[in-house]
N, C-alpha and C positions, 0 to 999 in steps of 0.2 A: 867239286868244291861248292858249298853252299854260301851265297852271297846273299845277304839280307838288304832290304830296301835301303836303309840308312848308309850301309857299306857301298851299295851300287851308286848311289847319289853322290858320296864322297869321291869314288872313283871317276864319275863323269865330270865332278868339279875340277879334281886334280888334273885330269887330261886336258880340260879345256883352258885351266890356268897355264900349264906348261905350254900348251899351244896359242897363247897370247904372245909369247916372246917373238921379237923379230928374228926373222932369218935372213941373215945377210941384207942384200938390198931389195929382196923379193917382198917381204912383206913388212908392214910397219907394225909398230907395238901395238898389241891389242889393249894394253892397259896404259894407253897415252897420257890420260889425266883422270881427275878424281871422278868427273863424270862417267868415265867408261869404267872404273873400278864400281861404282855404283849400279851401273848397267849390269856388270858382271854378278854382282851380289844378289841384286833383284832376280835376275835369270835364273841364277841357282838355287833361290829360294834359302839363301844363308839367313839363318834367323839369329837372333839377340845381337844384332849387329846396330850401333849408333850411327852418330853423324860422322861421315868419313872426312878424311883430311890429307893432304899432303904426305903427312908423316905415315899414314896408313898405305898410302900409294907406294912408298918407299919401302916401307916393310914388306907389303905383298910381293913386290918385284924381287926383293932379296929371297924370300922363300921359293918364289917361283923358280929361281935359278936352282937352289937346293933340290928341288923336286925333279928338275931336268936332270940333274945329276944322278937321280935315283934311277930313271929310264935309262940313262947312258951306262950305268954300273956293270960290269962284266961278271959279277960274282954277287951272291947273296951276302958274303960278308961286308963288302962294300957298299951296298944297298942299305944293309941293318945300320950299319954306321952313321950315315946320312940321317936315316929315319930315326934312329935314337936321339941324334941331336936335335932334329926338328921338333919331335914330340917333348922332348927334356925341356927345350927353351921354352916351349909354350906353356909349360907348367899346368901339366894335364891333371884334370879333376874329374874321372867318370863319374856320371850320373845318369840315372833312367830319367826320361822324360816322355811325354806324350803330349804332342801339340800340333796345330795346324790340321787336324782329322788324322793323323798317323798313331799307329798303335805304339807301345812301348818300344823303347830303342834307345841305345847309349849314345850321350855326348861325352865328347871327351876333352872339351874346352871349359874352362873354368866361368861361371857366370860373370858378365861384364868384360869377359877377354875383348883383345882387339880382334879385327877382322883377320889379321895376320896369325895370330895365335889361334884363333878358330880353325882357320884353314890348315895350319900346320899340325894341329892336333887331331882334328877330325879326318883329314886326309893323309895325314901320316900312320894312324892307325889302320885306315883301310888298305894302305900299301903295305903295313906291317903283317898284315893276315895272309899276303900273298907270300911274304918270305917265309913266314912260319910254317905255312902249308908246303914249302918247297916248290912254289910256283911263281918265283921270282922272274924266270924267263918269259912269262906272259906279260910284262912290263916292257913294251917294246917301242921302236921307232919304225916308222914307215920305210919300206925297202925301196920305193921308187927312187931313182938317183937324183930327181930334183924336189923331192919332199922328205922331210925328217920329222913330220909330225909324230907326236905320241899316241899311242892307243893301248888299252889293255885287251889281250888276246883272249877271248871267253870262249873261243871255239872249243868242242870236246877234244880235238886231238892235236891242238897248240899249233893249228896251221896257218893262222891268218899272216899275211905278210904286208898287206897294204892298210893305212888307215882307213879306207875307204874302197871298197872293191868297185863301186861305180865309177869312181873318178880314176886314182892313182892305178887301181888294178886293172881296169878296163883299158886305159890309155896302153899300159905295157904289153898287155895281151894283143891289142891291135897293132902295135907297132911291132911287135913278134911275128904276128900273121904276115903282116906287109912285107917284112925282112925275109920270112920264108918264101912266100909268092915271088918276091923279086929274084931271088937265088935260084929258085926253080925256073924261072922264066929265062934265066941266064943272060 
């Protein structure tokens, strides 16, 4: 599956957005206030965003929850339904642009759109490409029992199971190794 630079940026953004959500008592909300949203926008180089407000923060938190349901969807029809709702509500206006040193690419949000509509349109379309390609199962949650972070499995054979092999994957492999050694020692 060919993934363009702008689609990859949108995928990284939507994964990071979903992963800002608090998980039980373990992690605080990564979008706690407007300053955190401003940091998120800056860190992800989201263009054409004006001054952010509490209204923007609330709207982004709402679409974050909708995007989370795409990663939790058990089938393409469910994922497509949520993506369609997000993209339609954003009032998409596809247009070609070349900015900030990047070659021509498509923005799906209307000029002057809110940050929530911007994210819903661009990130929604990036996820839509996976559903259209029959690759919706690549939109996953970490299989580590104490982690449910979202990620996009871009491995060739769709075998990635953990959000990060150096942390979650390694931790579980070490635990399994120790359990086997303990069992063998009797």
